[in-house]
C-alpha positions in Angstrom: 0.0 0.0 0.0 1.4 3.4 -1.0 1.9 6.0 1.6 -0.7 8.8 1.7 0.3 12.4 2.2 -1.6 15.1 4.0 -2.8 16.9 0.8 -6.5 16.4 0.2 -8.9 17.9 -2.3 -12.5 19.0 -2.2 -14.7 20.6 -5.0 -14.5 24.3 -4.8 -18.3 24.7 -4.5 -19.1 21.4 -2.8 -20.7 22.9 0.3 -22.5 25.6 -1.6 -24.2 23.0 -3.9 -26.1 21.5 -0.9 -25.4 17.9 -1.9 -23.4 15.0 -0.5 -19.7 15.2 -1.5 -16.3 13.5 -1.1 -12.8 14.8 -0.2 -10.1 12.8 -1.9 -6.3 12.3 -1.9 -4.2 13.5 -4.8 -4.2 10.0 -6.4 -8.0 10.0 -6.5 -8.7 7.7 -3.5 -11.6 8.9 -1.3 -10.5 10.4 2.0 -13.8 11.4 3.6 -17.5 11.3 2.5 -19.8 14.1 3.8 -23.5 13.1 3.8 -26.8 14.6 5.1 -29.6 12.2 6.0 -32.3 14.9 5.9 -31.0 16.4 2.6 -29.1 19.6 2.3 -30.8 23.0 2.6 -27.9 25.2 3.7 -24.3 25.3 4.7 -25.3 25.1 8.3 -26.9 21.7 8.0 -25.7 18.8 10.2 -23.9 16.1 8.4 -22.2 12.7 8.9 -18.6 12.2 8.0 -17.6 8.8 6.9 -14.0 7.6 6.5 -12.6 5.9 3.4 -12.9 2.5 5.0 -16.7 3.0 5.7 -16.4 3.9 9.4 -18.1 6.9 10.8 -15.7 9.7 11.8 -18.1 12.4 12.8 -21.8 12.6 13.4 -24.1 15.6 13.3 -21.3 18.0 12.5 -22.1 21.5 11.3 -19.8 22.2 8.4 -20.3 26.0 8.8 -19.4 26.1 12.5 -17.0 23.2 12.9 -14.9 23.5 9.7 -14.7 27.2 9.4 
């Protein structure tokens, strides 16, 4: 297994689109998946963060408050 580096990527408008999205490593492997069970309505919605192996990393996280 190749070593992963700290650089990850996210779509520039991913949060503004109000849809589930992924963050990925430079080689294209998924790093984290951000999903909303209730569907997206704004950047302040609560989301679940799933790791690349399928395990839950964060639950009910507000992207607006917790990632800004």
